[in-house]
PDB file of N, CA, C and O in Angstrom:
ATOM      1  N   GLY A   1      16.461  -0.542  -7.961  1.00  0.00           N
ATOM      2  CA  GLY A   1      16.369  -0.774  -6.548  1.00  0.00           C
ATOM      3  C   GLY A   1      15.887   0.465  -5.813  1.00  0.00           C
ATOM      4  O   GLY A   1      15.341   1.395  -6.407  1.00  0.00           O
ATOM      5  N   VAL A   2      16.098   0.449  -4.536  1.00  0.00           N
ATOM      6  CA  VAL A   2      15.637   1.528  -3.670  1.00  0.00           C
ATOM      7  C   VAL A   2      16.289   2.863  -4.016  1.00  0.00           C
ATOM      8  O   VAL A   2      15.703   3.916  -3.761  1.00  0.00           O
ATOM      9  N   PHE A   3      17.481   2.840  -4.587  1.00  0.00           N
ATOM     10  CA  PHE A   3      18.170   4.085  -4.907  1.00  0.00           C
ATOM     11  C   PHE A   3      17.560   4.807  -6.100  1.00  0.00           C
ATOM     12  O   PHE A   3      17.912   5.957  -6.367  1.00  0.00           O
ATOM     13  N   ASN A   4      16.656   4.157  -6.821  1.00  0.00           N
ATOM     14  CA  ASN A   4      15.987   4.788  -7.953  1.00  0.00           C
ATOM     15  C   ASN A   4      14.722   5.534  -7.556  1.00  0.00           C
ATOM     16  O   ASN A   4      14.049   6.103  -8.415  1.00  0.00           O
ATOM     17  N   LEU A   5      14.386   5.542  -6.264  1.00  0.00           N
ATOM     18  CA  LEU A   5      13.170   6.206  -5.813  1.00  0.00           C
ATOM     19  C   LEU A   5      13.273   7.717  -5.891  1.00  0.00           C
ATOM     20  O   LEU A   5      12.283   8.390  -6.179  1.00  0.00           O
ATOM     21  N   SER A   6      14.429   8.249  -5.645  1.00  0.00           N
ATOM     22  CA  SER A   6      14.620   9.704  -5.684  1.00  0.00           C
ATOM     23  C   SER A   6      15.727  10.016  -6.666  1.00  0.00           C
ATOM     24  O   SER A   6      16.710   9.282  -6.767  1.00  0.00           O
ATOM     25  N   GLY A   7      15.563  11.098  -7.381  1.00  0.00           N
ATOM     26  CA  GLY A   7      16.565  11.444  -8.378  1.00  0.00           C
ATOM     27  C   GLY A   7      16.961  12.894  -8.289  1.00  0.00           C
ATOM     28  O   GLY A   7      16.860  13.512  -7.229  1.00  0.00           O
ATOM     29  N   ASN A   8      17.405  13.431  -9.389  1.00  0.00           N
ATOM     30  CA  ASN A   8      17.882  14.803  -9.434  1.00  0.00           C
ATOM     31  C   ASN A   8      16.778  15.815  -9.668  1.00  0.00           C
ATOM     32  O   ASN A   8      17.013  17.020  -9.583  1.00  0.00           O
ATOM     33  N   VAL A   9      15.586  15.346  -9.960  1.00  0.00           N
ATOM     34  CA  VAL A   9      14.454  16.243 -10.212  1.00  0.00           C
ATOM     35  C   VAL A   9      13.209  15.714  -9.524  1.00  0.00           C
ATOM     36  O   VAL A   9      13.123  14.529  -9.199  1.00  0.00           O
ATOM     37  N   ALA A  10      12.246  16.598  -9.304  1.00  0.00           N
ATOM     38  CA  ALA A  10      10.936  16.169  -8.823  1.00  0.00           C
ATOM     39  C   ALA A  10      10.264  15.384  -9.939  1.00  0.00           C
ATOM     40  O   ALA A  10      10.461  15.689 -11.115  1.00  0.00           O
ATOM     41  N   GLU A  11       9.490  14.398  -9.591  1.00  0.00           N
ATOM     42  CA  GLU A  11       8.873  13.510 -10.575  1.00  0.00           C
ATOM     43  C   GLU A  11       7.460  13.950 -10.922  1.00  0.00           C
ATOM     44  O   GLU A  11       6.615  14.098 -10.039  1.00  0.00           O
ATOM     45  N   TRP A  12       7.203  14.161 -12.216  1.00  0.00           N
ATOM     46  CA  TRP A  12       5.871  14.485 -12.716  1.00  0.00           C
ATOM     47  C   TRP A  12       5.048  13.209 -12.627  1.00  0.00           C
ATOM     48  O   TRP A  12       5.385  12.217 -13.273  1.00  0.00           O
ATOM     49  N   ALA A  13       3.987  13.212 -11.848  1.00  0.00           N
ATOM     50  CA  ALA A  13       3.159  12.025 -11.673  1.00  0.00           C
ATOM     51  C   ALA A  13       1.949  12.061 -12.589  1.00  0.00           C
ATOM     52  O   ALA A  13       1.559  13.125 -13.070  1.00  0.00           O
ATOM     53  N   ARG A  14       1.362  10.916 -12.826  1.00  0.00           N
ATOM     54  CA  ARG A  14       0.196  10.789 -13.687  1.00  0.00           C
ATOM     55  C   ARG A  14      -1.069  11.282 -12.983  1.00  0.00           C
ATOM     56  O   ARG A  14      -2.051  11.626 -13.640  1.00  0.00           O
ATOM     57  N   ASP A  15      -1.046  11.315 -11.667  1.00  0.00           N
ATOM     58  CA  ASP A  15      -2.206  11.709 -10.869  1.00  0.00           C
ATOM     59  C   ASP A  15      -2.573  13.173 -11.058  1.00  0.00           C
ATOM     60  O   ASP A  15      -1.713  14.019 -11.302  1.00  0.00           O
ATOM     61  N   TRP A  16      -3.857  13.453 -10.941  1.00  0.00           N
ATOM     62  CA  TRP A  16      -4.340  14.829 -10.871  1.00  0.00           C
ATOM     63  C   TRP A  16      -4.395  15.227  -9.411  1.00  0.00           C
ATOM     64  O   TRP A  16      -4.697  14.396  -8.554  1.00  0.00           O
ATOM     65  N   TYR A  17      -4.106  16.492  -9.113  1.00  0.00           N
ATOM     66  CA  TYR A  17      -4.058  16.948  -7.727  1.00  0.00           C
ATOM     67  C   TYR A  17      -5.441  17.314  -7.203  1.00  0.00           C
ATOM     68  O   TYR A  17      -6.200  18.021  -7.864  1.00  0.00           O
ATOM     69  N   ALA A  18      -5.754  16.833  -6.025  1.00  0.00           N
ATOM     70  CA  ALA A  18      -6.941  17.233  -5.269  1.00  0.00           C
ATOM     71  C   ALA A  18      -6.514  17.232  -3.801  1.00  0.00           C
ATOM     72  O   ALA A  18      -6.048  16.204  -3.309  1.00  0.00           O
ATOM     73  N   PRO A  19      -6.657  18.346  -3.089  1.00  0.00           N
ATOM     74  CA  PRO A  19      -6.114  18.452  -1.734  1.00  0.00           C
ATOM     75  C   PRO A  19      -6.652  17.408  -0.757  1.00  0.00           C
ATOM     76  O   PRO A  19      -5.960  17.045   0.194  1.00  0.00           O
ATOM     77  N   ASP A  20      -7.862  16.925  -0.972  1.00  0.00           N
ATOM     78  CA  ASP A  20      -8.449  15.967  -0.035  1.00  0.00           C
ATOM     79  C   ASP A  20      -8.503  14.536  -0.579  1.00  0.00           C
ATOM     80  O   ASP A  20      -9.131  13.675   0.037  1.00  0.00           O
ATOM     81  N   TYR A  21      -7.865  14.267  -1.707  1.00  0.00           N
ATOM     82  CA  TYR A  21      -7.969  12.955  -2.343  1.00  0.00           C
ATOM     83  C   TYR A  21      -7.460  11.820  -1.453  1.00  0.00           C
ATOM     84  O   TYR A  21      -8.119  10.786  -1.346  1.00  0.00           O
ATOM     85  N   TYR A  22      -6.322  11.990  -0.826  1.00  0.00           N
ATOM     86  CA  TYR A  22      -5.712  10.895  -0.076  1.00  0.00           C
ATOM     87  C   TYR A  22      -6.456  10.562   1.212  1.00  0.00           C
ATOM     88  O   TYR A  22      -6.205   9.511   1.802  1.00  0.00           O
ATOM     89  N   ALA A  23      -7.350  11.411   1.661  1.00  0.00           N
ATOM     90  CA  ALA A  23      -8.149  11.108   2.856  1.00  0.00           C
ATOM     91  C   ALA A  23      -9.105   9.947   2.591  1.00  0.00           C
ATOM     92  O   ALA A  23      -9.437   9.202   3.514  1.00  0.00           O
ATOM     93  N   SER A  24      -9.554   9.782   1.339  1.00  0.00           N
ATOM     94  CA  SER A  24     -10.494   8.709   1.010  1.00  0.00           C
ATOM     95  C   SER A  24      -9.951   7.755  -0.054  1.00  0.00           C
ATOM     96  O   SER A  24     -10.690   6.906  -0.551  1.00  0.00           O
ATOM     97  N   ALA A  25      -8.680   7.882  -0.407  1.00  0.00           N
ATOM     98  CA  ALA A  25      -8.085   7.050  -1.455  1.00  0.00           C
ATOM     99  C   ALA A  25      -7.777   5.645  -0.940  1.00  0.00           C
ATOM    100  O   ALA A  25      -7.634   5.442   0.266  1.00  0.00           O
ATOM    101  N   PRO A  26      -7.675   4.678  -1.849  1.00  0.00           N
ATOM    102  CA  PRO A  26      -7.267   3.332  -1.440  1.00  0.00           C
ATOM    103  C   PRO A  26      -5.869   3.364  -0.824  1.00  0.00           C
ATOM    104  O   PRO A  26      -5.044   4.201  -1.189  1.00  0.00           O
ATOM    105  N   ALA A  27      -5.610   2.462   0.100  1.00  0.00           N
ATOM    106  CA  ALA A  27      -4.306   2.422   0.766  1.00  0.00           C
ATOM    107  C   ALA A  27      -3.207   1.921  -0.166  1.00  0.00           C
ATOM    108  O   ALA A  27      -2.042   2.276   0.014  1.00  0.00           O
ATOM    109  N   VAL A  28      -3.555   1.108  -1.149  1.00  0.00           N
ATOM    110  CA  VAL A  28      -2.578   0.541  -2.078  1.00  0.00           C
ATOM    111  C   VAL A  28      -2.784   1.152  -3.458  1.00  0.00           C
ATOM    112  O   VAL A  28      -3.894   1.146  -3.990  1.00  0.00           O
ATOM    113  N   ASP A  29      -1.707   1.678  -4.031  1.00  0.00           N
ATOM    114  CA  ASP A  29      -1.713   2.266  -5.372  1.00  0.00           C
ATOM    115  C   ASP A  29      -2.814   3.302  -5.596  1.00  0.00           C
ATOM    116  O   ASP A  29      -3.597   3.158  -6.535  1.00  0.00           O
ATOM    117  N   PRO A  30      -2.898   4.340  -4.764  1.00  0.00           N
ATOM    118  CA  PRO A  30      -3.920   5.369  -4.996  1.00  0.00           C
ATOM    119  C   PRO A  30      -3.625   6.125  -6.291  1.00  0.00           C
ATOM    120  O   PRO A  30      -2.476   6.469  -6.566  1.00  0.00           O
ATOM    121  N   PHE A  31      -4.647   6.377  -7.068  1.00  0.00           N
ATOM    122  CA  PHE A  31      -4.497   7.111  -8.326  1.00  0.00           C
ATOM    123  C   PHE A  31      -5.734   7.964  -8.546  1.00  0.00           C
ATOM    124  O   PHE A  31      -6.849   7.445  -8.600  1.00  0.00           O
ATOM    125  N   ASN A  32      -5.542   9.261  -8.672  1.00  0.00           N
ATOM    126  CA  ASN A  32      -6.648  10.168  -8.950  1.00  0.00           C
ATOM    127  C   ASN A  32      -6.692  10.421 -10.447  1.00  0.00           C
ATOM    128  O   ASN A  32      -5.887  11.190 -10.972  1.00  0.00           O
ATOM    129  N   GLY A  33      -7.624   9.781 -11.138  1.00  0.00           N
ATOM    130  CA  GLY A  33      -7.751   9.914 -12.582  1.00  0.00           C
ATOM    131  C   GLY A  33      -8.722  10.993 -13.019  1.00  0.00           C
ATOM    132  O   GLY A  33      -8.937  11.185 -14.216  1.00  0.00           O
ATOM    133  N   THR A  34      -9.311  11.697 -12.068  1.00  0.00           N
ATOM    134  CA  THR A  34     -10.265  12.753 -12.383  1.00  0.00           C
ATOM    135  C   THR A  34      -9.527  14.069 -12.580  1.00  0.00           C
ATOM    136  O   THR A  34      -8.862  14.555 -11.666  1.00  0.00           O
ATOM    137  N   SER A  35      -9.643  14.641 -13.766  1.00  0.00           N
ATOM    138  CA  SER A  35      -8.910  15.879 -14.079  1.00  0.00           C
ATOM    139  C   SER A  35      -9.329  17.028 -13.172  1.00  0.00           C
ATOM    140  O   SER A  35     -10.515  17.309 -12.996  1.00  0.00           O
ATOM    141  N   THR A  36      -8.325  17.681 -12.606  1.00  0.00           N
ATOM    142  CA  THR A  36      -8.552  18.870 -11.788  1.00  0.00           C
ATOM    143  C   THR A  36      -7.820  20.084 -12.361  1.00  0.00           C
ATOM    144  O   THR A  36      -7.933  21.190 -11.832  1.00  0.00           O
ATOM    145  N   GLY A  37      -7.075  19.873 -13.436  1.00  0.00           N
ATOM    146  CA  GLY A  37      -6.335  20.968 -14.054  1.00  0.00           C
ATOM    147  C   GLY A  37      -4.898  21.095 -13.588  1.00  0.00           C
ATOM    148  O   GLY A  37      -4.101  21.782 -14.226  1.00  0.00           O
ATOM    149  N   THR A  38      -4.551  20.438 -12.476  1.00  0.00           N
ATOM    150  CA  THR A  38      -3.167  20.465 -12.003  1.00  0.00           C
ATOM    151  C   THR A  38      -2.702  19.052 -11.678  1.00  0.00           C
ATOM    152  O   THR A  38      -3.431  18.262 -11.079  1.00  0.00           O
ATOM    153  N   HIS A  39      -1.480  18.754 -12.084  1.00  0.00           N
ATOM    154  CA  HIS A  39      -0.884  17.436 -11.830  1.00  0.00           C
ATOM    155  C   HIS A  39      -0.088  17.436 -10.535  1.00  0.00           C
ATOM    156  O   HIS A  39       0.287  18.485 -10.011  1.00  0.00           O
ATOM    157  N   VAL A  40       0.158  16.244 -10.038  1.00  0.00           N
ATOM    158  CA  VAL A  40       0.987  16.049  -8.845  1.00  0.00           C
ATOM    159  C   VAL A  40       2.441  15.915  -9.272  1.00  0.00           C
ATOM    160  O   VAL A  40       2.744  15.246 -10.261  1.00  0.00           O
ATOM    161  N   LEU A  41       3.330  16.542  -8.537  1.00  0.00           N
ATOM    162  CA  LEU A  41       4.761  16.295  -8.652  1.00  0.00           C
ATOM    163  C   LEU A  41       5.214  15.729  -7.318  1.00  0.00           C
ATOM    164  O   LEU A  41       4.763  16.180  -6.265  1.00  0.00           O
ATOM    165  N   ARG A  42       6.112  14.732  -7.354  1.00  0.00           N
ATOM    166  CA  ARG A  42       6.574  14.076  -6.135  1.00  0.00           C
ATOM    167  C   ARG A  42       8.071  14.269  -5.974  1.00  0.00           C
ATOM    168  O   ARG A  42       8.818  14.355  -6.949  1.00  0.00           O
ATOM    169  N   GLY A  43       8.490  14.336  -4.705  1.00  0.00           N
ATOM    170  CA  GLY A  43       9.907  14.430  -4.411  1.00  0.00           C
ATOM    171  C   GLY A  43      10.429  15.832  -4.636  1.00  0.00           C
ATOM    172  O   GLY A  43       9.664  16.786  -4.776  1.00  0.00           O
ATOM    173  N   GLY A  44      11.740  15.938  -4.669  1.00  0.00           N
ATOM    174  CA  GLY A  44      12.352  17.239  -4.834  1.00  0.00           C
ATOM    175  C   GLY A  44      13.450  17.216  -5.872  1.00  0.00           C
ATOM    176  O   GLY A  44      13.844  16.156  -6.357  1.00  0.00           O
ATOM    177  N   GLY A  45      13.933  18.382  -6.204  1.00  0.00           N
ATOM    178  CA  GLY A  45      15.013  18.517  -7.165  1.00  0.00           C
ATOM    179  C   GLY A  45      16.370  18.485  -6.504  1.00  0.00           C
ATOM    180  O   GLY A  45      16.487  18.309  -5.291  1.00  0.00           O
ATOM    181  N   PHE A  46      17.385  18.657  -7.313  1.00  0.00           N
ATOM    182  CA  PHE A  46      18.764  18.550  -6.850  1.00  0.00           C
ATOM    183  C   PHE A  46      19.151  19.623  -5.854  1.00  0.00           C
ATOM    184  O   PHE A  46      20.112  19.439  -5.107  1.00  0.00           O
ATOM    185  N   ASP A  47      18.442  20.732  -5.816  1.00  0.00           N
ATOM    186  CA  ASP A  47      18.828  21.819  -4.912  1.00  0.00           C
ATOM    187  C   ASP A  47      17.814  22.066  -3.796  1.00  0.00           C
ATOM    188  O   ASP A  47      17.840  23.121  -3.161  1.00  0.00           O
ATOM    189  N   ASP A  48      16.919  21.102  -3.551  1.00  0.00           N
ATOM    190  CA  ASP A  48      15.907  21.250  -2.498  1.00  0.00           C
ATOM    191  C   ASP A  48      16.441  20.780  -1.146  1.00  0.00           C
ATOM    192  O   ASP A  48      17.455  20.086  -1.067  1.00  0.00           O
ATOM    193  N   SER A  49      15.744  21.170  -0.100  1.00  0.00           N
ATOM    194  CA  SER A  49      16.113  20.745   1.245  1.00  0.00           C
ATOM    195  C   SER A  49      15.710  19.286   1.473  1.00  0.00           C
ATOM    196  O   SER A  49      14.980  18.707   0.669  1.00  0.00           O
ATOM    197  N   ASP A  50      16.185  18.703   2.559  1.00  0.00           N
ATOM    198  CA  ASP A  50      15.951  17.286   2.851  1.00  0.00           C
ATOM    199  C   ASP A  50      14.478  16.928   2.950  1.00  0.00           C
ATOM    200  O   ASP A  50      14.068  15.878   2.454  1.00  0.00           O
ATOM    201  N   ASN A  51      13.677  17.771   3.577  1.00  0.00           N
ATOM    202  CA  ASN A  51      12.264  17.426   3.751  1.00  0.00           C
ATOM    203  C   ASN A  51      11.498  17.391   2.434  1.00  0.00           C
ATOM    204  O   ASN A  51      10.464  16.729   2.350  1.00  0.00           O
ATOM    205  N   VAL A  52      11.969  18.073   1.422  1.00  0.00           N
ATOM    206  CA  VAL A  52      11.319  18.086   0.112  1.00  0.00           C
ATOM    207  C   VAL A  52      11.819  16.918  -0.750  1.00  0.00           C
ATOM    208  O   VAL A  52      11.104  16.461  -1.642  1.00  0.00           O
ATOM    209  N   GLY A  53      13.014  16.442  -0.495  1.00  0.00           N
ATOM    210  CA  GLY A  53      13.621  15.391  -1.306  1.00  0.00           C
ATOM    211  C   GLY A  53      13.044  14.010  -1.090  1.00  0.00           C
ATOM    212  O   GLY A  53      13.442  13.074  -1.783  1.00  0.00           O
ATOM    213  N   ARG A  54      12.137  13.846  -0.173  1.00  0.00           N
ATOM    214  CA  ARG A  54      11.566  12.514   0.075  1.00  0.00           C
ATOM    215  C   ARG A  54      10.454  12.219  -0.924  1.00  0.00           C
ATOM    216  O   ARG A  54       9.775  13.136  -1.386  1.00  0.00           O
ATOM    217  N   ALA A  55      10.265  10.951  -1.259  1.00  0.00           N
ATOM    218  CA  ALA A  55       9.290  10.547  -2.287  1.00  0.00           C
ATOM    219  C   ALA A  55       7.856  10.866  -1.897  1.00  0.00           C
ATOM    220  O   ALA A  55       7.002  11.001  -2.773  1.00  0.00           O
ATOM    221  N   SER A  56       7.567  10.988  -0.610  1.00  0.00           N
ATOM    222  CA  SER A  56       6.195  11.255  -0.175  1.00  0.00           C
ATOM    223  C   SER A  56       5.817  12.735  -0.254  1.00  0.00           C
ATOM    224  O   SER A  56       4.643  13.076  -0.107  1.00  0.00           O
ATOM    225  N   TYR A  57       6.790  13.619  -0.484  1.00  0.00           N
ATOM    226  CA  TYR A  57       6.482  15.045  -0.623  1.00  0.00           C
ATOM    227  C   TYR A  57       5.780  15.278  -1.952  1.00  0.00           C
ATOM    228  O   TYR A  57       6.264  14.835  -2.993  1.00  0.00           O
ATOM    229  N   ARG A  58       4.642  15.971  -1.928  1.00  0.00           N
ATOM    230  CA  ARG A  58       3.871  16.227  -3.146  1.00  0.00           C
ATOM    231  C   ARG A  58       3.537  17.700  -3.273  1.00  0.00           C
ATOM    232  O   ARG A  58       3.265  18.374  -2.279  1.00  0.00           O
ATOM    233  N   PHE A  59       3.560  18.197  -4.503  1.00  0.00           N
ATOM    234  CA  PHE A  59       3.114  19.552  -4.802  1.00  0.00           C
ATOM    235  C   PHE A  59       2.512  19.537  -6.192  1.00  0.00           C
ATOM    236  O   PHE A  59       2.427  18.473  -6.805  1.00  0.00           O
ATOM    237  N   THR A  60       2.092  20.675  -6.708  1.00  0.00           N
ATOM    238  CA  THR A  60       1.329  20.690  -7.957  1.00  0.00           C
ATOM    239  C   THR A  60       1.971  21.538  -9.043  1.00  0.00           C
ATOM    240  O   THR A  60       2.814  22.397  -8.786  1.00  0.00           O
ATOM    241  N   SER A  61       1.536  21.260 -10.268  1.00  0.00           N
ATOM    242  CA  SER A  61       1.920  22.062 -11.426  1.00  0.00           C
ATOM    243  C   SER A  61       0.801  21.970 -12.440  1.00  0.00           C
ATOM    244  O   SER A  61       0.198  20.911 -12.616  1.00  0.00           O
ATOM    245  N   ASN A  62       0.525  23.071 -13.104  1.00  0.00           N
ATOM    246  CA  ASN A  62      -0.512  23.052 -14.143  1.00  0.00           C
ATOM    247  C   ASN A  62       0.043  22.607 -15.491  1.00  0.00           C
ATOM    248  O   ASN A  62      -0.715  22.441 -16.446  1.00  0.00           O
ATOM    249  N   GLY A  63       1.337  22.417 -15.577  1.00  0.00           N
ATOM    250  CA  GLY A  63       1.947  21.906 -16.799  1.00  0.00           C
ATOM    251  C   GLY A  63       2.229  22.934 -17.862  1.00  0.00           C
ATOM    252  O   GLY A  63       2.687  22.578 -18.947  1.00  0.00           O
ATOM    253  N   THR A  64       1.972  24.208 -17.590  1.00  0.00           N
ATOM    254  CA  THR A  64       2.211  25.234 -18.605  1.00  0.00           C
ATOM    255  C   THR A  64       3.533  25.966 -18.396  1.00  0.00           C
ATOM    256  O   THR A  64       3.958  26.735 -19.258  1.00  0.00           O
ATOM    257  N   SER A  65       4.181  25.735 -17.265  1.00  0.00           N
ATOM    258  CA  SER A  65       5.444  26.410 -16.960  1.00  0.00           C
ATOM    259  C   SER A  65       6.605  25.441 -17.086  1.00  0.00           C
ATOM    260  O   SER A  65       6.450  24.246 -16.834  1.00  0.00           O
ATOM    261  N   ARG A  66       7.754  25.943 -17.469  1.00  0.00           N
ATOM    262  CA  ARG A  66       8.968  25.138 -17.446  1.00  0.00           C
ATOM    263  C   ARG A  66       9.525  25.169 -16.027  1.00  0.00           C
ATOM    264  O   ARG A  66       9.686  26.235 -15.433  1.00  0.00           O
ATOM    265  N   LEU A  67       9.809  24.007 -15.504  1.00  0.00           N
ATOM    266  CA  LEU A  67      10.373  23.897 -14.164  1.00  0.00           C
ATOM    267  C   LEU A  67      11.705  23.174 -14.273  1.00  0.00           C
ATOM    268  O   LEU A  67      11.735  21.991 -14.612  1.00  0.00           O
ATOM    269  N   TYR A  68      12.793  23.851 -13.997  1.00  0.00           N
ATOM    270  CA  TYR A  68      14.113  23.242 -14.148  1.00  0.00           C
ATOM    271  C   TYR A  68      14.334  22.092 -13.178  1.00  0.00           C
ATOM    272  O   TYR A  68      15.237  21.280 -13.382  1.00  0.00           O
ATOM    273  N   TYR A  69      13.532  22.009 -12.135  1.00  0.00           N
ATOM    274  CA  TYR A  69      13.707  20.985 -11.114  1.00  0.00           C
ATOM    275  C   TYR A  69      12.691  19.849 -11.243  1.00  0.00           C
ATOM    276  O   TYR A  69      12.605  19.007 -10.350  1.00  0.00           O
ATOM    277  N   ALA A  70      11.922  19.806 -12.328  1.00  0.00           N
ATOM    278  CA  ALA A  70      10.899  18.766 -12.507  1.00  0.00           C
ATOM    279  C   ALA A  70      11.169  17.970 -13.772  1.00  0.00           C
ATOM    280  O   ALA A  70      11.660  18.501 -14.768  1.00  0.00           O
ATOM    281  N   GLY A  71      10.842  16.694 -13.714  1.00  0.00           N
ATOM    282  CA  GLY A  71      11.009  15.804 -14.857  1.00  0.00           C
ATOM    283  C   GLY A  71      10.064  14.634 -14.729  1.00  0.00           C
ATOM    284  O   GLY A  71       9.096  14.693 -13.971  1.00  0.00           O
ATOM    285  N   PHE A  72      10.333  13.573 -15.459  1.00  0.00           N
ATOM    286  CA  PHE A  72       9.506  12.376 -15.351  1.00  0.00           C
ATOM    287  C   PHE A  72      10.408  11.164 -15.358  1.00  0.00           C
ATOM    288  O   PHE A  72      11.563  11.235 -15.780  1.00  0.00           O
ATOM    289  N   ARG A  73       9.879  10.060 -14.890  1.00  0.00           N
ATOM    290  CA  ARG A  73      10.651   8.836 -14.790  1.00  0.00           C
ATOM    291  C   ARG A  73       9.951   7.763 -15.632  1.00  0.00           C
ATOM    292  O   ARG A  73       8.761   7.505 -15.448  1.00  0.00           O
ATOM    293  N   CYS A  74      10.677   7.152 -16.538  1.00  0.00           N
ATOM    294  CA  CYS A  74      10.137   6.044 -17.323  1.00  0.00           C
ATOM    295  C   CYS A  74      10.283   4.766 -16.498  1.00  0.00           C
ATOM    296  O   CYS A  74      11.369   4.460 -16.006  1.00  0.00           O
ATOM    297  N   VAL A  75       9.220   4.045 -16.354  1.00  0.00           N
ATOM    298  CA  VAL A  75       9.250   2.806 -15.573  1.00  0.00           C
ATOM    299  C   VAL A  75       8.590   1.677 -16.340  1.00  0.00           C
ATOM    300  O   VAL A  75       7.774   1.895 -17.235  1.00  0.00           O
ATOM    301  N   ARG A  76       8.962   0.480 -15.970  1.00  0.00           N
ATOM    302  CA  ARG A  76       8.320  -0.707 -16.499  1.00  0.00           C
ATOM    303  C   ARG A  76       7.776  -1.486 -15.326  1.00  0.00           C
ATOM    304  O   ARG A  76       8.514  -1.817 -14.398  1.00  0.00           O
ATOM    305  N   ARG A  77       6.505  -1.778 -15.359  1.00  0.00           N
ATOM    306  CA  ARG A  77       5.889  -2.523 -14.251  1.00  0.00           C
ATOM    307  C   ARG A  77       6.426  -3.945 -14.237  1.00  0.00           C
ATOM    308  O   ARG A  77       6.717  -4.528 -15.281  1.00  0.00           O
ATOM    309  N   GLY A  78       6.552  -4.490 -13.033  1.00  0.00           N
ATOM    310  CA  GLY A  78       7.031  -5.863 -12.880  1.00  0.00           C
ATOM    311  C   GLY A  78       6.127  -6.876 -13.557  1.00  0.00           C
ATOM    312  O   GLY A  78       4.942  -6.627 -13.776  1.00  0.00           O
ATOM    313  N   GLU A  79       6.690  -7.994 -13.876  1.00  0.00           N
ATOM    314  CA  GLU A  79       5.923  -9.031 -14.570  1.00  0.00           C
ATOM    315  C   GLU A  79       5.209  -9.939 -13.611  1.00  0.00           C
ATOM    316  O   GLU A  79       4.519 -10.865 -14.036  1.00  0.00           O
TER     317      GLU A  79
END
């Protein structure tokens, strides 16, 4: 349900980060599949402030560093 949208860690997203991508992205299910070298992380970790803990907050990671506040979420798409 709705309570599964935010968790104890920031969520590692499948999208590649591009600062201007969302200006021209589709309104429904935007996905940047073009590699830019850095991935998108969404939301915040257990010790972040309120403004970072929302699902719409996005930042980047190159994937080479360990981040104690980042993880991933396994999901199953609806039928």
